[in-house]
VMD Tcl script that draws the C-alpha trace (Angstrom):
set ca {
  {-5.67 9.00 -18.04}
  {-2.75 7.65 -15.59}
  {-0.67 9.16 -13.45}
  {2.07 6.78 -13.55}
  {2.67 3.82 -16.10}
  {5.10 1.43 -17.03}
  {5.31 0.03 -20.31}
  {7.05 -3.48 -21.17}
  {9.57 -2.77 -18.39}
  {12.46 -5.35 -17.63}
  {15.01 -4.89 -14.80}
  {17.96 -6.90 -14.51}
  {20.65 -7.08 -11.91}
  {23.76 -8.36 -14.01}
  {22.85 -11.16 -15.93}
  {19.76 -11.99 -13.62}
  {16.31 -10.62 -15.21}
  {14.50 -9.79 -11.95}
  {11.45 -8.36 -14.10}
  {10.27 -9.29 -17.16}
  {7.82 -7.55 -19.61}
  {5.94 -5.52 -16.65}
  {3.01 -2.84 -17.89}
  {0.82 -1.05 -15.74}
  {-0.80 1.81 -14.87}
  {-2.15 3.88 -11.81}
  {-4.98 5.97 -12.66}
  {-6.03 8.98 -10.06}
  {-7.67 7.92 -6.96}
  {-7.50 4.63 -7.40}
  {-5.92 1.95 -4.85}
  {-3.58 -0.68 -6.62}
  {-2.13 -3.41 -4.73}
  {0.67 -5.12 -5.96}
  {0.62 -8.67 -4.74}
  {3.70 -11.61 -4.65}
  {5.58 -13.65 -2.46}
  {9.09 -12.78 -0.84}
  {11.61 -12.67 -3.88}
  {9.04 -11.76 -6.56}
  {10.33 -8.41 -7.28}
  {7.65 -6.30 -5.72}
  {10.26 -3.67 -3.96}
  {12.26 -3.62 -6.94}
  {9.28 -2.51 -9.20}
  {8.10 0.08 -6.91}
  {11.63 1.64 -6.99}
  {11.89 1.07 -10.77}
  {8.72 3.40 -10.73}
  {10.12 5.72 -8.30}
  {13.12 6.09 -10.57}
  {15.71 4.72 -8.14}
  {16.34 1.33 -10.09}
  {17.09 1.90 -13.49}
  {15.25 -0.23 -16.24}
  {17.07 -2.62 -18.43}
  {14.10 -2.11 -20.91}
  {10.60 -0.54 -21.64}
  {10.08 2.64 -20.13}
  {8.59 4.38 -16.94}
  {5.71 7.26 -17.69}
  {4.95 9.98 -14.92}
  {2.46 12.47 -15.23}
  {4.31 15.83 -15.84}
  {5.01 17.39 -12.26}
  {3.74 14.39 -10.22}
  {3.74 14.56 -6.73}
  {4.56 11.23 -5.09}
  {4.60 10.56 -1.14}
  {6.55 7.64 -0.54}
  {6.55 5.63 2.78}
  {9.24 3.04 3.26}
  {8.85 -0.66 4.90}
  {9.87 0.57 8.19}
  {12.06 2.89 9.84}
  {15.25 2.19 11.75}
  {16.19 4.77 14.33}
  {18.76 4.56 16.59}
  {17.75 4.44 19.88}
  {20.73 6.98 21.12}
  {19.86 9.43 18.80}
  {17.06 11.73 20.08}
  {14.76 13.06 17.50}
  {10.89 14.14 17.93}
  {8.38 13.44 15.59}
  {8.11 17.17 15.13}
  {11.77 17.30 13.97}
  {11.49 14.23 11.92}
  {8.52 15.65 9.76}
  {10.93 18.58 8.81}
  {13.16 16.23 7.27}
  {14.33 16.59 4.37}
  {11.98 19.69 3.79}
  {11.39 21.99 6.52}
  {7.55 22.38 7.27}
  {5.11 25.10 9.55}
  {3.85 24.04 13.06}
  {0.26 24.29 11.35}
  {1.29 21.75 8.40}
  {2.70 19.30 10.60}
  {-0.07 19.66 13.04}
  {-2.58 18.96 10.27}
  {-0.61 15.73 9.00}
  {-0.54 14.29 12.23}
  {-4.11 14.87 12.77}
  {-4.97 13.20 9.44}
  {-3.40 10.42 10.58}
  {-4.87 9.80 14.19}
  {-1.53 11.26 16.06}
  {-2.98 14.88 17.07}
  {-0.68 15.99 19.74}
  {2.29 13.96 19.61}
  {4.78 16.62 18.25}
  {7.15 16.17 21.30}
  {7.06 12.33 21.16}
  {10.56 10.85 20.48}
  {10.49 8.84 17.41}
  {12.45 5.83 19.16}
  {10.00 5.19 21.46}
  {6.84 5.16 19.39}
  {5.57 1.82 18.56}
  {5.52 0.10 14.77}
  {2.04 1.18 14.27}
  {2.75 4.70 15.31}
  {6.01 5.07 13.64}
  {4.16 4.06 10.04}
  {1.64 6.37 10.77}
  {4.25 9.34 11.25}
  {5.98 8.03 8.11}
  {2.30 8.39 6.35}
  {2.02 11.95 7.88}
  {5.42 12.84 6.22}
  {4.56 11.43 3.13}
  {1.26 13.63 2.92}
  {3.05 16.87 3.95}
  {3.90 16.89 0.21}
  {0.23 16.73 -1.09}
  {0.81 13.58 -3.02}
  {-1.21 12.63 -6.07}
  {-0.03 9.42 -5.49}
  {1.27 7.43 -2.49}
  {3.55 4.46 -2.94}
  {4.14 2.31 -0.11}
  {6.37 -0.54 0.37}
  {4.94 -3.40 2.72}
  {3.74 -1.06 4.95}
  {2.44 -3.18 7.78}
  {5.01 -5.73 8.03}
  {5.81 -6.10 11.75}
  {2.34 -5.06 12.89}
  {-0.19 -7.48 14.44}
  {-3.27 -8.19 12.49}
  {-5.42 -5.52 14.44}
  {-2.73 -2.48 13.94}
  {-2.54 -3.72 9.91}
  {-6.41 -3.57 9.63}
  {-6.16 -0.02 11.12}
  {-3.30 1.05 8.77}
  {-5.30 0.01 5.99}
  {-8.44 1.62 7.02}
  {-6.48 4.69 7.17}
  {-5.18 4.42 3.83}
  {-8.66 4.47 2.57}
  {-9.76 7.39 4.53}
  {-6.82 9.17 3.11}
  {-7.74 8.29 -0.20}
  {-11.23 9.53 0.11}
  {-10.20 12.66 1.90}
  {-7.31 13.90 -0.56}
  {-8.31 12.03 -3.56}
  {-4.48 10.63 -3.52}
  {-4.24 7.47 -5.74}
  {-2.44 4.67 -3.74}
  {-0.05 2.00 -4.72}
  {1.04 -0.40 -2.50}
  {3.38 -3.52 -2.15}
  {2.15 -6.42 -0.07}
  {2.55 -10.17 0.42}
  {-0.46 -10.28 2.85}
  {-3.87 -11.01 1.68}
  {-7.18 -10.87 3.28}
  {-6.67 -7.12 4.77}
  {-5.30 -6.05 1.65}
  {-8.34 -7.52 -0.75}
  {-10.52 -5.26 1.35}
  {-8.72 -2.32 0.77}
  {-7.96 -2.47 -3.01}
  {-9.57 -1.27 -6.12}
  {-7.32 -3.52 -8.42}
  {-4.54 -6.25 -7.68}
  {-1.48 -7.02 -9.46}
  {-0.16 -10.47 -8.80}
  {3.34 -10.61 -9.62}
  {6.26 -13.33 -9.47}
  {8.88 -11.73 -11.68}
  {5.99 -11.24 -14.46}
  {2.67 -10.13 -14.11}
  {0.75 -13.49 -13.32}
  {-2.45 -11.82 -13.30}
  {-4.43 -8.68 -12.36}
  {-8.10 -7.57 -11.93}
  {-10.44 -6.79 -9.27}
  {-9.53 -8.70 -5.69}
  {-12.51 -11.35 -6.77}
  {-11.22 -12.08 -10.00}
  {-7.48 -12.29 -8.79}
  {-8.41 -14.43 -5.99}
  {-10.21 -17.00 -8.36}
  {-7.39 -16.81 -10.46}
  {-5.25 -20.23 -10.95}
  {-2.07 -18.36 -11.26}
  {-2.91 -16.79 -7.89}
  {-3.75 -19.87 -6.31}
  {-0.60 -21.67 -7.31}
  {1.48 -18.50 -5.87}
  {-0.50 -18.38 -2.37}
  {-2.20 -21.91 -2.18}
  {-5.41 -21.80 -0.23}
  {-4.58 -20.67 3.02}
  {-6.60 -17.53 3.21}
  {-9.76 -19.57 1.78}
  {-11.90 -18.54 4.51}
  {-11.14 -15.03 4.54}
  {-11.57 -14.57 0.86}
  {-14.78 -16.39 0.82}
  {-15.83 -13.88 3.23}
  {-14.72 -11.15 1.05}
  {-16.72 -12.73 -1.71}
  {-19.99 -12.71 0.61}
  {-19.54 -9.17 1.50}
  {-19.41 -7.82 -1.87}
  {-21.62 -10.70 -3.49}
  {-24.84 -8.39 -2.12}
  {-26.12 -6.06 -5.38}
  {-24.99 -2.83 -3.84}
  {-23.57 -1.30 -6.75}
  {-26.77 -1.95 -9.14}
  {-28.60 0.44 -6.53}
  {-25.31 2.87 -5.83}
  {-23.00 2.46 -8.67}
  {-20.33 4.76 -6.82}
  {-20.45 3.05 -3.62}
  {-17.91 0.15 -3.40}
  {-17.00 0.82 0.23}
  {-18.86 -1.84 2.53}
  {-18.82 -2.74 6.24}
  {-14.78 -3.42 6.24}
  {-14.42 -3.39 9.90}
  {-16.98 -6.51 9.91}
  {-14.92 -8.13 7.38}
  {-11.56 -7.45 9.29}
  {-12.83 -8.85 12.57}
  {-14.07 -12.04 10.46}
  {-10.98 -12.31 8.70}
  {-8.95 -11.77 12.16}
  {-11.15 -15.02 13.35}
  {-10.08 -17.17 10.29}
  {-6.88 -16.46 10.75}
  {-6.91 -17.63 14.48}
  {-8.78 -20.67 13.28}
  {-6.05 -21.66 10.92}
  {-3.16 -20.68 13.40}
}
mol new
graphics top color blue
foreach p $ca { graphics top sphere $p radius 0.5 }
foreach p [lrange $ca 0 end-1] q [lrange $ca 1 end] { graphics top cylinder $p $q radius 0.2 }
display resetview
C-alpha cells in the first residue's frame, strides 16, 4: 500500500528533460529522503509529486483524499510587514487557538503565539512552518530542503523533531536534501537523484553504492562510517521493530567529523 507514487515520470522544461523515468513510492509512516546535488531535479520532483509541476510522461498517483503537509525551503518575510506567529498559523485556513497552541507545543514553540515572524531565527521559522503543516493532520509531510541555512546543531535538532513527529502522528515523511550525515540517521530509505534515480535503498546500502560515491565523493566518509558502526550492532535480531538508536550520539560525532574536515 502506498500513499503516493510516481510511475515512469518524465518532466520537461521546454526541450530540456529535467527528470527522466522516475518511479518511486512512499508507504504510510516511512521517512524517505531524496538526496542529490544542486541542479539534480530534487525540488522539481517534489513539486511534481505535489501536482504543482506538470509531468510530460508517466503519472503520479495519490491515495484518495490524501492529506499533504508541505514545508517550503524557507520563508521570506518582509520585515516591514508585521505578522505574528498566531496570525501566520491561520493562513490560508483559519484555525482555533487551541489547535494553534497544540501545533506550536508539538514543535517546541509553546507560548510563542505573540512573537513576530520576522524576528524569529531561521530554526524557529522552520518550526513554525512545520507547525502550520501539521495543522491539517497530514498523512504525509513533504519538506523541501527544510534545514538549508541552519547551522549543524540546528539541523540535527530539526531532523530529530521530524522523527518525533513521525513517531507521534504516524505521518509519512518525504524530504529533499543535499546534506548527508544527519539525513542518513533520520531516513528509513534514501533515493539518490541526478535527473534520474541513480540508486535507492537503506542509508547503508546507498552510502556504499558507486553511483552515490560518484555524485558525492568521500567527503563525509567519517560520518558515514560512524553511521555504519552505530547500526552494525545486532539490535534488529532481538528487537525487529526497534530501528531508532542513539542519534544524539551520532549527531555529536558527525559534527566533530565535520569540524575535523573543515
